[in-house]
Each structure stands twice: as C-alpha cells, then as structure tokens.
C-alpha positions in Angstrom: 3.2 7.9 5.2 5.7 7.0 8.4 5.9 2.9 9.0 3.4 1.8 11.6 6.6 1.2 14.4 8.1 4.7 13.0 4.9 6.5 14.3 4.4 3.9 17.0 7.5 5.1 18.6 6.4 8.8 19.0 5.5 9.5 22.7 1.6 9.2 23.1 0.0 12.8 23.9 -0.7 13.4 27.6 -3.3 15.5 29.2 -5.7 15.2 26.6 -8.3 12.5 25.5 -8.4 11.7 21.2 -11.9 9.9 20.3 -14.5 10.2 17.3 -17.2 12.6 17.7 -20.6 11.9 18.1 -24.0 13.2 17.4 -24.6 14.3 20.9 -21.0 16.3 20.7 -22.7 18.9 17.8 -23.0 22.0 20.1 -19.4 21.5 21.5 -18.3 20.3 17.7 -20.0 23.4 16.4 -18.9 25.8 18.8 -15.1 25.4 18.0 -15.4 24.9 14.5 -17.4 28.3 14.5 -14.3 29.8 16.6 -11.4 28.3 14.0 -13.7 30.0 11.5 -13.7 33.4 13.1 -9.9 33.1 14.4 -8.1 31.3 11.1 -10.9 32.5 8.3 -7.7 31.8 5.8 -7.4 28.3 7.1 -10.5 27.4 5.7 -12.5 27.3 2.2 -16.1 27.9 4.5 -17.1 31.2 6.3 -18.0 31.9 9.9 -21.5 33.4 8.3 -21.8 30.4 6.0 -21.8 28.1 9.1 -23.2 29.8 12.0 -27.2 29.2 11.5 -26.5 25.6 10.3 -29.0 23.6 12.1 -27.8 21.5 15.1 -29.3 18.6 12.9 -27.3 19.1 10.2 -24.3 19.0 12.5 -25.3 15.7 14.3 -26.2 14.1 10.6 -22.3 14.4 9.5 -21.0 13.7 12.6 -22.8 10.1 12.6 -22.0 9.3 8.4 -20.7 5.9 8.2 -18.1 6.9 5.7 -16.6 9.7 7.5 -15.4 10.6 11.0 -15.0 13.6 12.9 -12.1 13.1 15.9 -11.9 15.8 18.6 -9.4 15.6 21.5 -11.3 17.1 24.9 -9.1 18.2 28.2 -11.3 18.2 29.3 -13.4 20.5 26.9 -13.1 19.9 23.3 -9.5 21.6 22.4 -9.3 20.3 18.7 -10.8 18.9 15.5 -10.2 17.2 12.3 -12.3 15.6 9.8 -11.9 12.6 7.4 -14.2 11.7 4.6 -14.6 8.8 1.6 -15.1 10.5 -2.0 -18.6 10.0 -2.5 -18.0 9.2 -6.4 -17.7 5.3 -7.3 -14.7 5.9 -9.0 -13.1 7.9 -6.5 -14.3 5.7 -3.2 -10.3 4.1 -3.2 -9.4 7.5 -1.5 -10.2 10.4 1.1 -9.7 14.1 2.2 -8.8 15.4 5.2 -11.0 18.4 6.4 -11.6 21.4 9.0 -8.1 20.7 11.2 -8.1 23.0 13.9 -6.7 23.5 17.7 -7.9 26.1 20.1 -5.0 28.6 20.3 -4.8 28.1 23.9 -4.2 24.4 23.1 -1.7 24.6 20.4 2.0 23.5 20.8 1.3 20.2 22.7 1.1 17.4 20.5 -3.0 17.7 19.5 -2.8 18.4 16.0 -0.8 15.7 15.3 -2.1 13.4 17.1 -5.5 14.1 15.4 -4.3 14.0 12.1 -2.6 10.5 13.1 -5.9 8.9 15.0 -7.6 10.4 11.1 -5.0 8.7 8.9 -5.4 5.6 10.9 -9.2 5.5 10.3 -9.1 6.0 6.6 -6.3 3.1 6.7 -8.3 0.7 8.5 -11.9 1.2 8.8 -12.6 2.9 5.5 -9.7 0.7 3.8 -8.4 3.6 1.8 -5.7 3.8 -0.9 -4.6 7.5 -0.3 -5.3 10.9 1.8 -5.7 14.5 0.2 -6.0 17.6 1.8 -5.1 21.3 0.7 -3.5 23.7 3.3 -2.9 27.5 2.8 1.1 28.0 1.6 1.8 30.7 4.1 0.6 28.0 7.1 4.2 26.8 7.8 3.7 24.9 10.3 0.5 22.8 9.3 2.7 22.2 6.4 5.3 20.9 8.2 3.4 18.9 10.9 1.5 17.0 7.6 5.0 16.7 6.0 6.4 14.7 9.3 2.8 12.6 8.7 4.1 11.4 5.0 2.0 14.2 3.2 3.6 15.0 0.3 2.9 18.3 -1.9 1.4 17.6 -5.0 0.6 21.0 -6.0 -0.3 24.8 -5.6 -3.5 26.1 -6.4 -2.8 30.0 -6.9 -5.9 32.6 -5.6 -7.7 29.3 -4.2 -9.8 31.3 -1.4 -10.1 35.1 -1.1 -10.1 36.2 2.6 -10.9 39.6 3.3 -10.3 41.1 -0.1 -7.0 38.9 -0.9 -6.1 36.2 -2.6 -4.8 33.2 -0.8 -2.9 30.0 -2.4 -3.4 26.3 -1.4 -0.9 24.0 -1.2 -2.5 20.6 -2.3 -1.2 17.4 -0.7 -1.5 13.7 -0.5 -0.4 10.7 1.7 -0.1 6.8 0.8 -1.8 4.6 3.0 -1.1 1.0 3.6 -2.0 -0.8 0.4 -5.6 -0.7 0.4 -8.5 -3.0 -1.5 -8.8 -2.0 -5.5 -7.4 -2.7 -8.6 -3.6 -3.5 -9.2 -1.5 -1.1 -11.3 
C-alpha cells in the first residue's frame, strides 16, 4: 500500500462528498447497486434477479454492521459505492474484503472510484485494524485492475471460470493489499 504521505499527495476529489452510508441510505444504495448489477453484470457475483427483492430492512441491517462499512460518493445524489468487511471466522478476523465497487457511468473518470477505495482501505486499517484486504475483479476490467494496483493491491492469483454471465465463463483476478501492521501474532 502506498505510504500515507503518498496517498495524501493525491489531490482531494472535488464536486462530490464521500461518507459512510447509514440505514437511512438503504433505498438510495439499493437503487444504485441494482443499476450496477444490470449495467455491469460481469463485475458482480450477485445478480439483479437475486437482489431485486431484498427487503429494505435487510439492506439497512447490512449498512449498520459494526464489522463492515459501505462508503458512498454523493453529488448530490449517490454516484458510487464500495463496501469493506472483516472476515467473520475467528481465525480470519485479521483480514477483510472489498466488495460491491460501482460508480455510475456518468460519474466515471472523475476520481470517484479511487476516493471510495482509499476511504475503504483507511477504514480497514484504522477502524477495523486489519492486517490486509483482498478483492476480486474480472480479468477483463483493466481500468479497475489499474486502479487497485495504483492503491497498493497486488495480484495473488486468477480463478478461472469464476462466474457464468450470459452463458459465458468469466475469470476473476484475486488481489491483496497489506495494511500498516495491525494487531496479531508475530511471524
């Protein structure tokens, strides 16, 4: 991961605000997520059909999880989201996972994705005190891979045939970002 000074050297994004989503953001979050599942179906393991009928109470509960966070970019409406969570198993609680990254097509190429991922990484390092983060990205999504690399994620493997989208197999690149030394046993 880039050193804090390197990350701080990136000029702050303008024209939008990044903040952690709360329960009252559930409807706006779900609307953008469903758009992403339709517009970029190859980027998500979930499908529109699986998530379209999710009760708003379940979405609100997801946003209230103290071991996780979903961050949103607002301009003034919600234009991008990314989630991060701590692994639940006792032996894996020292690492987490980035999920659900999506920026509305009209808001792309403005630094929104970068700002969201940096916010999630910072939350994982400081609030959750994790040792590292993982994520998965479709191997064909060069822009996302380049973004994640620029933030400090490195490839750790490719899972062939990870998804089937519209009858076609999709491979997924697994990436990892080591965070500033979090708690845990020494090596």
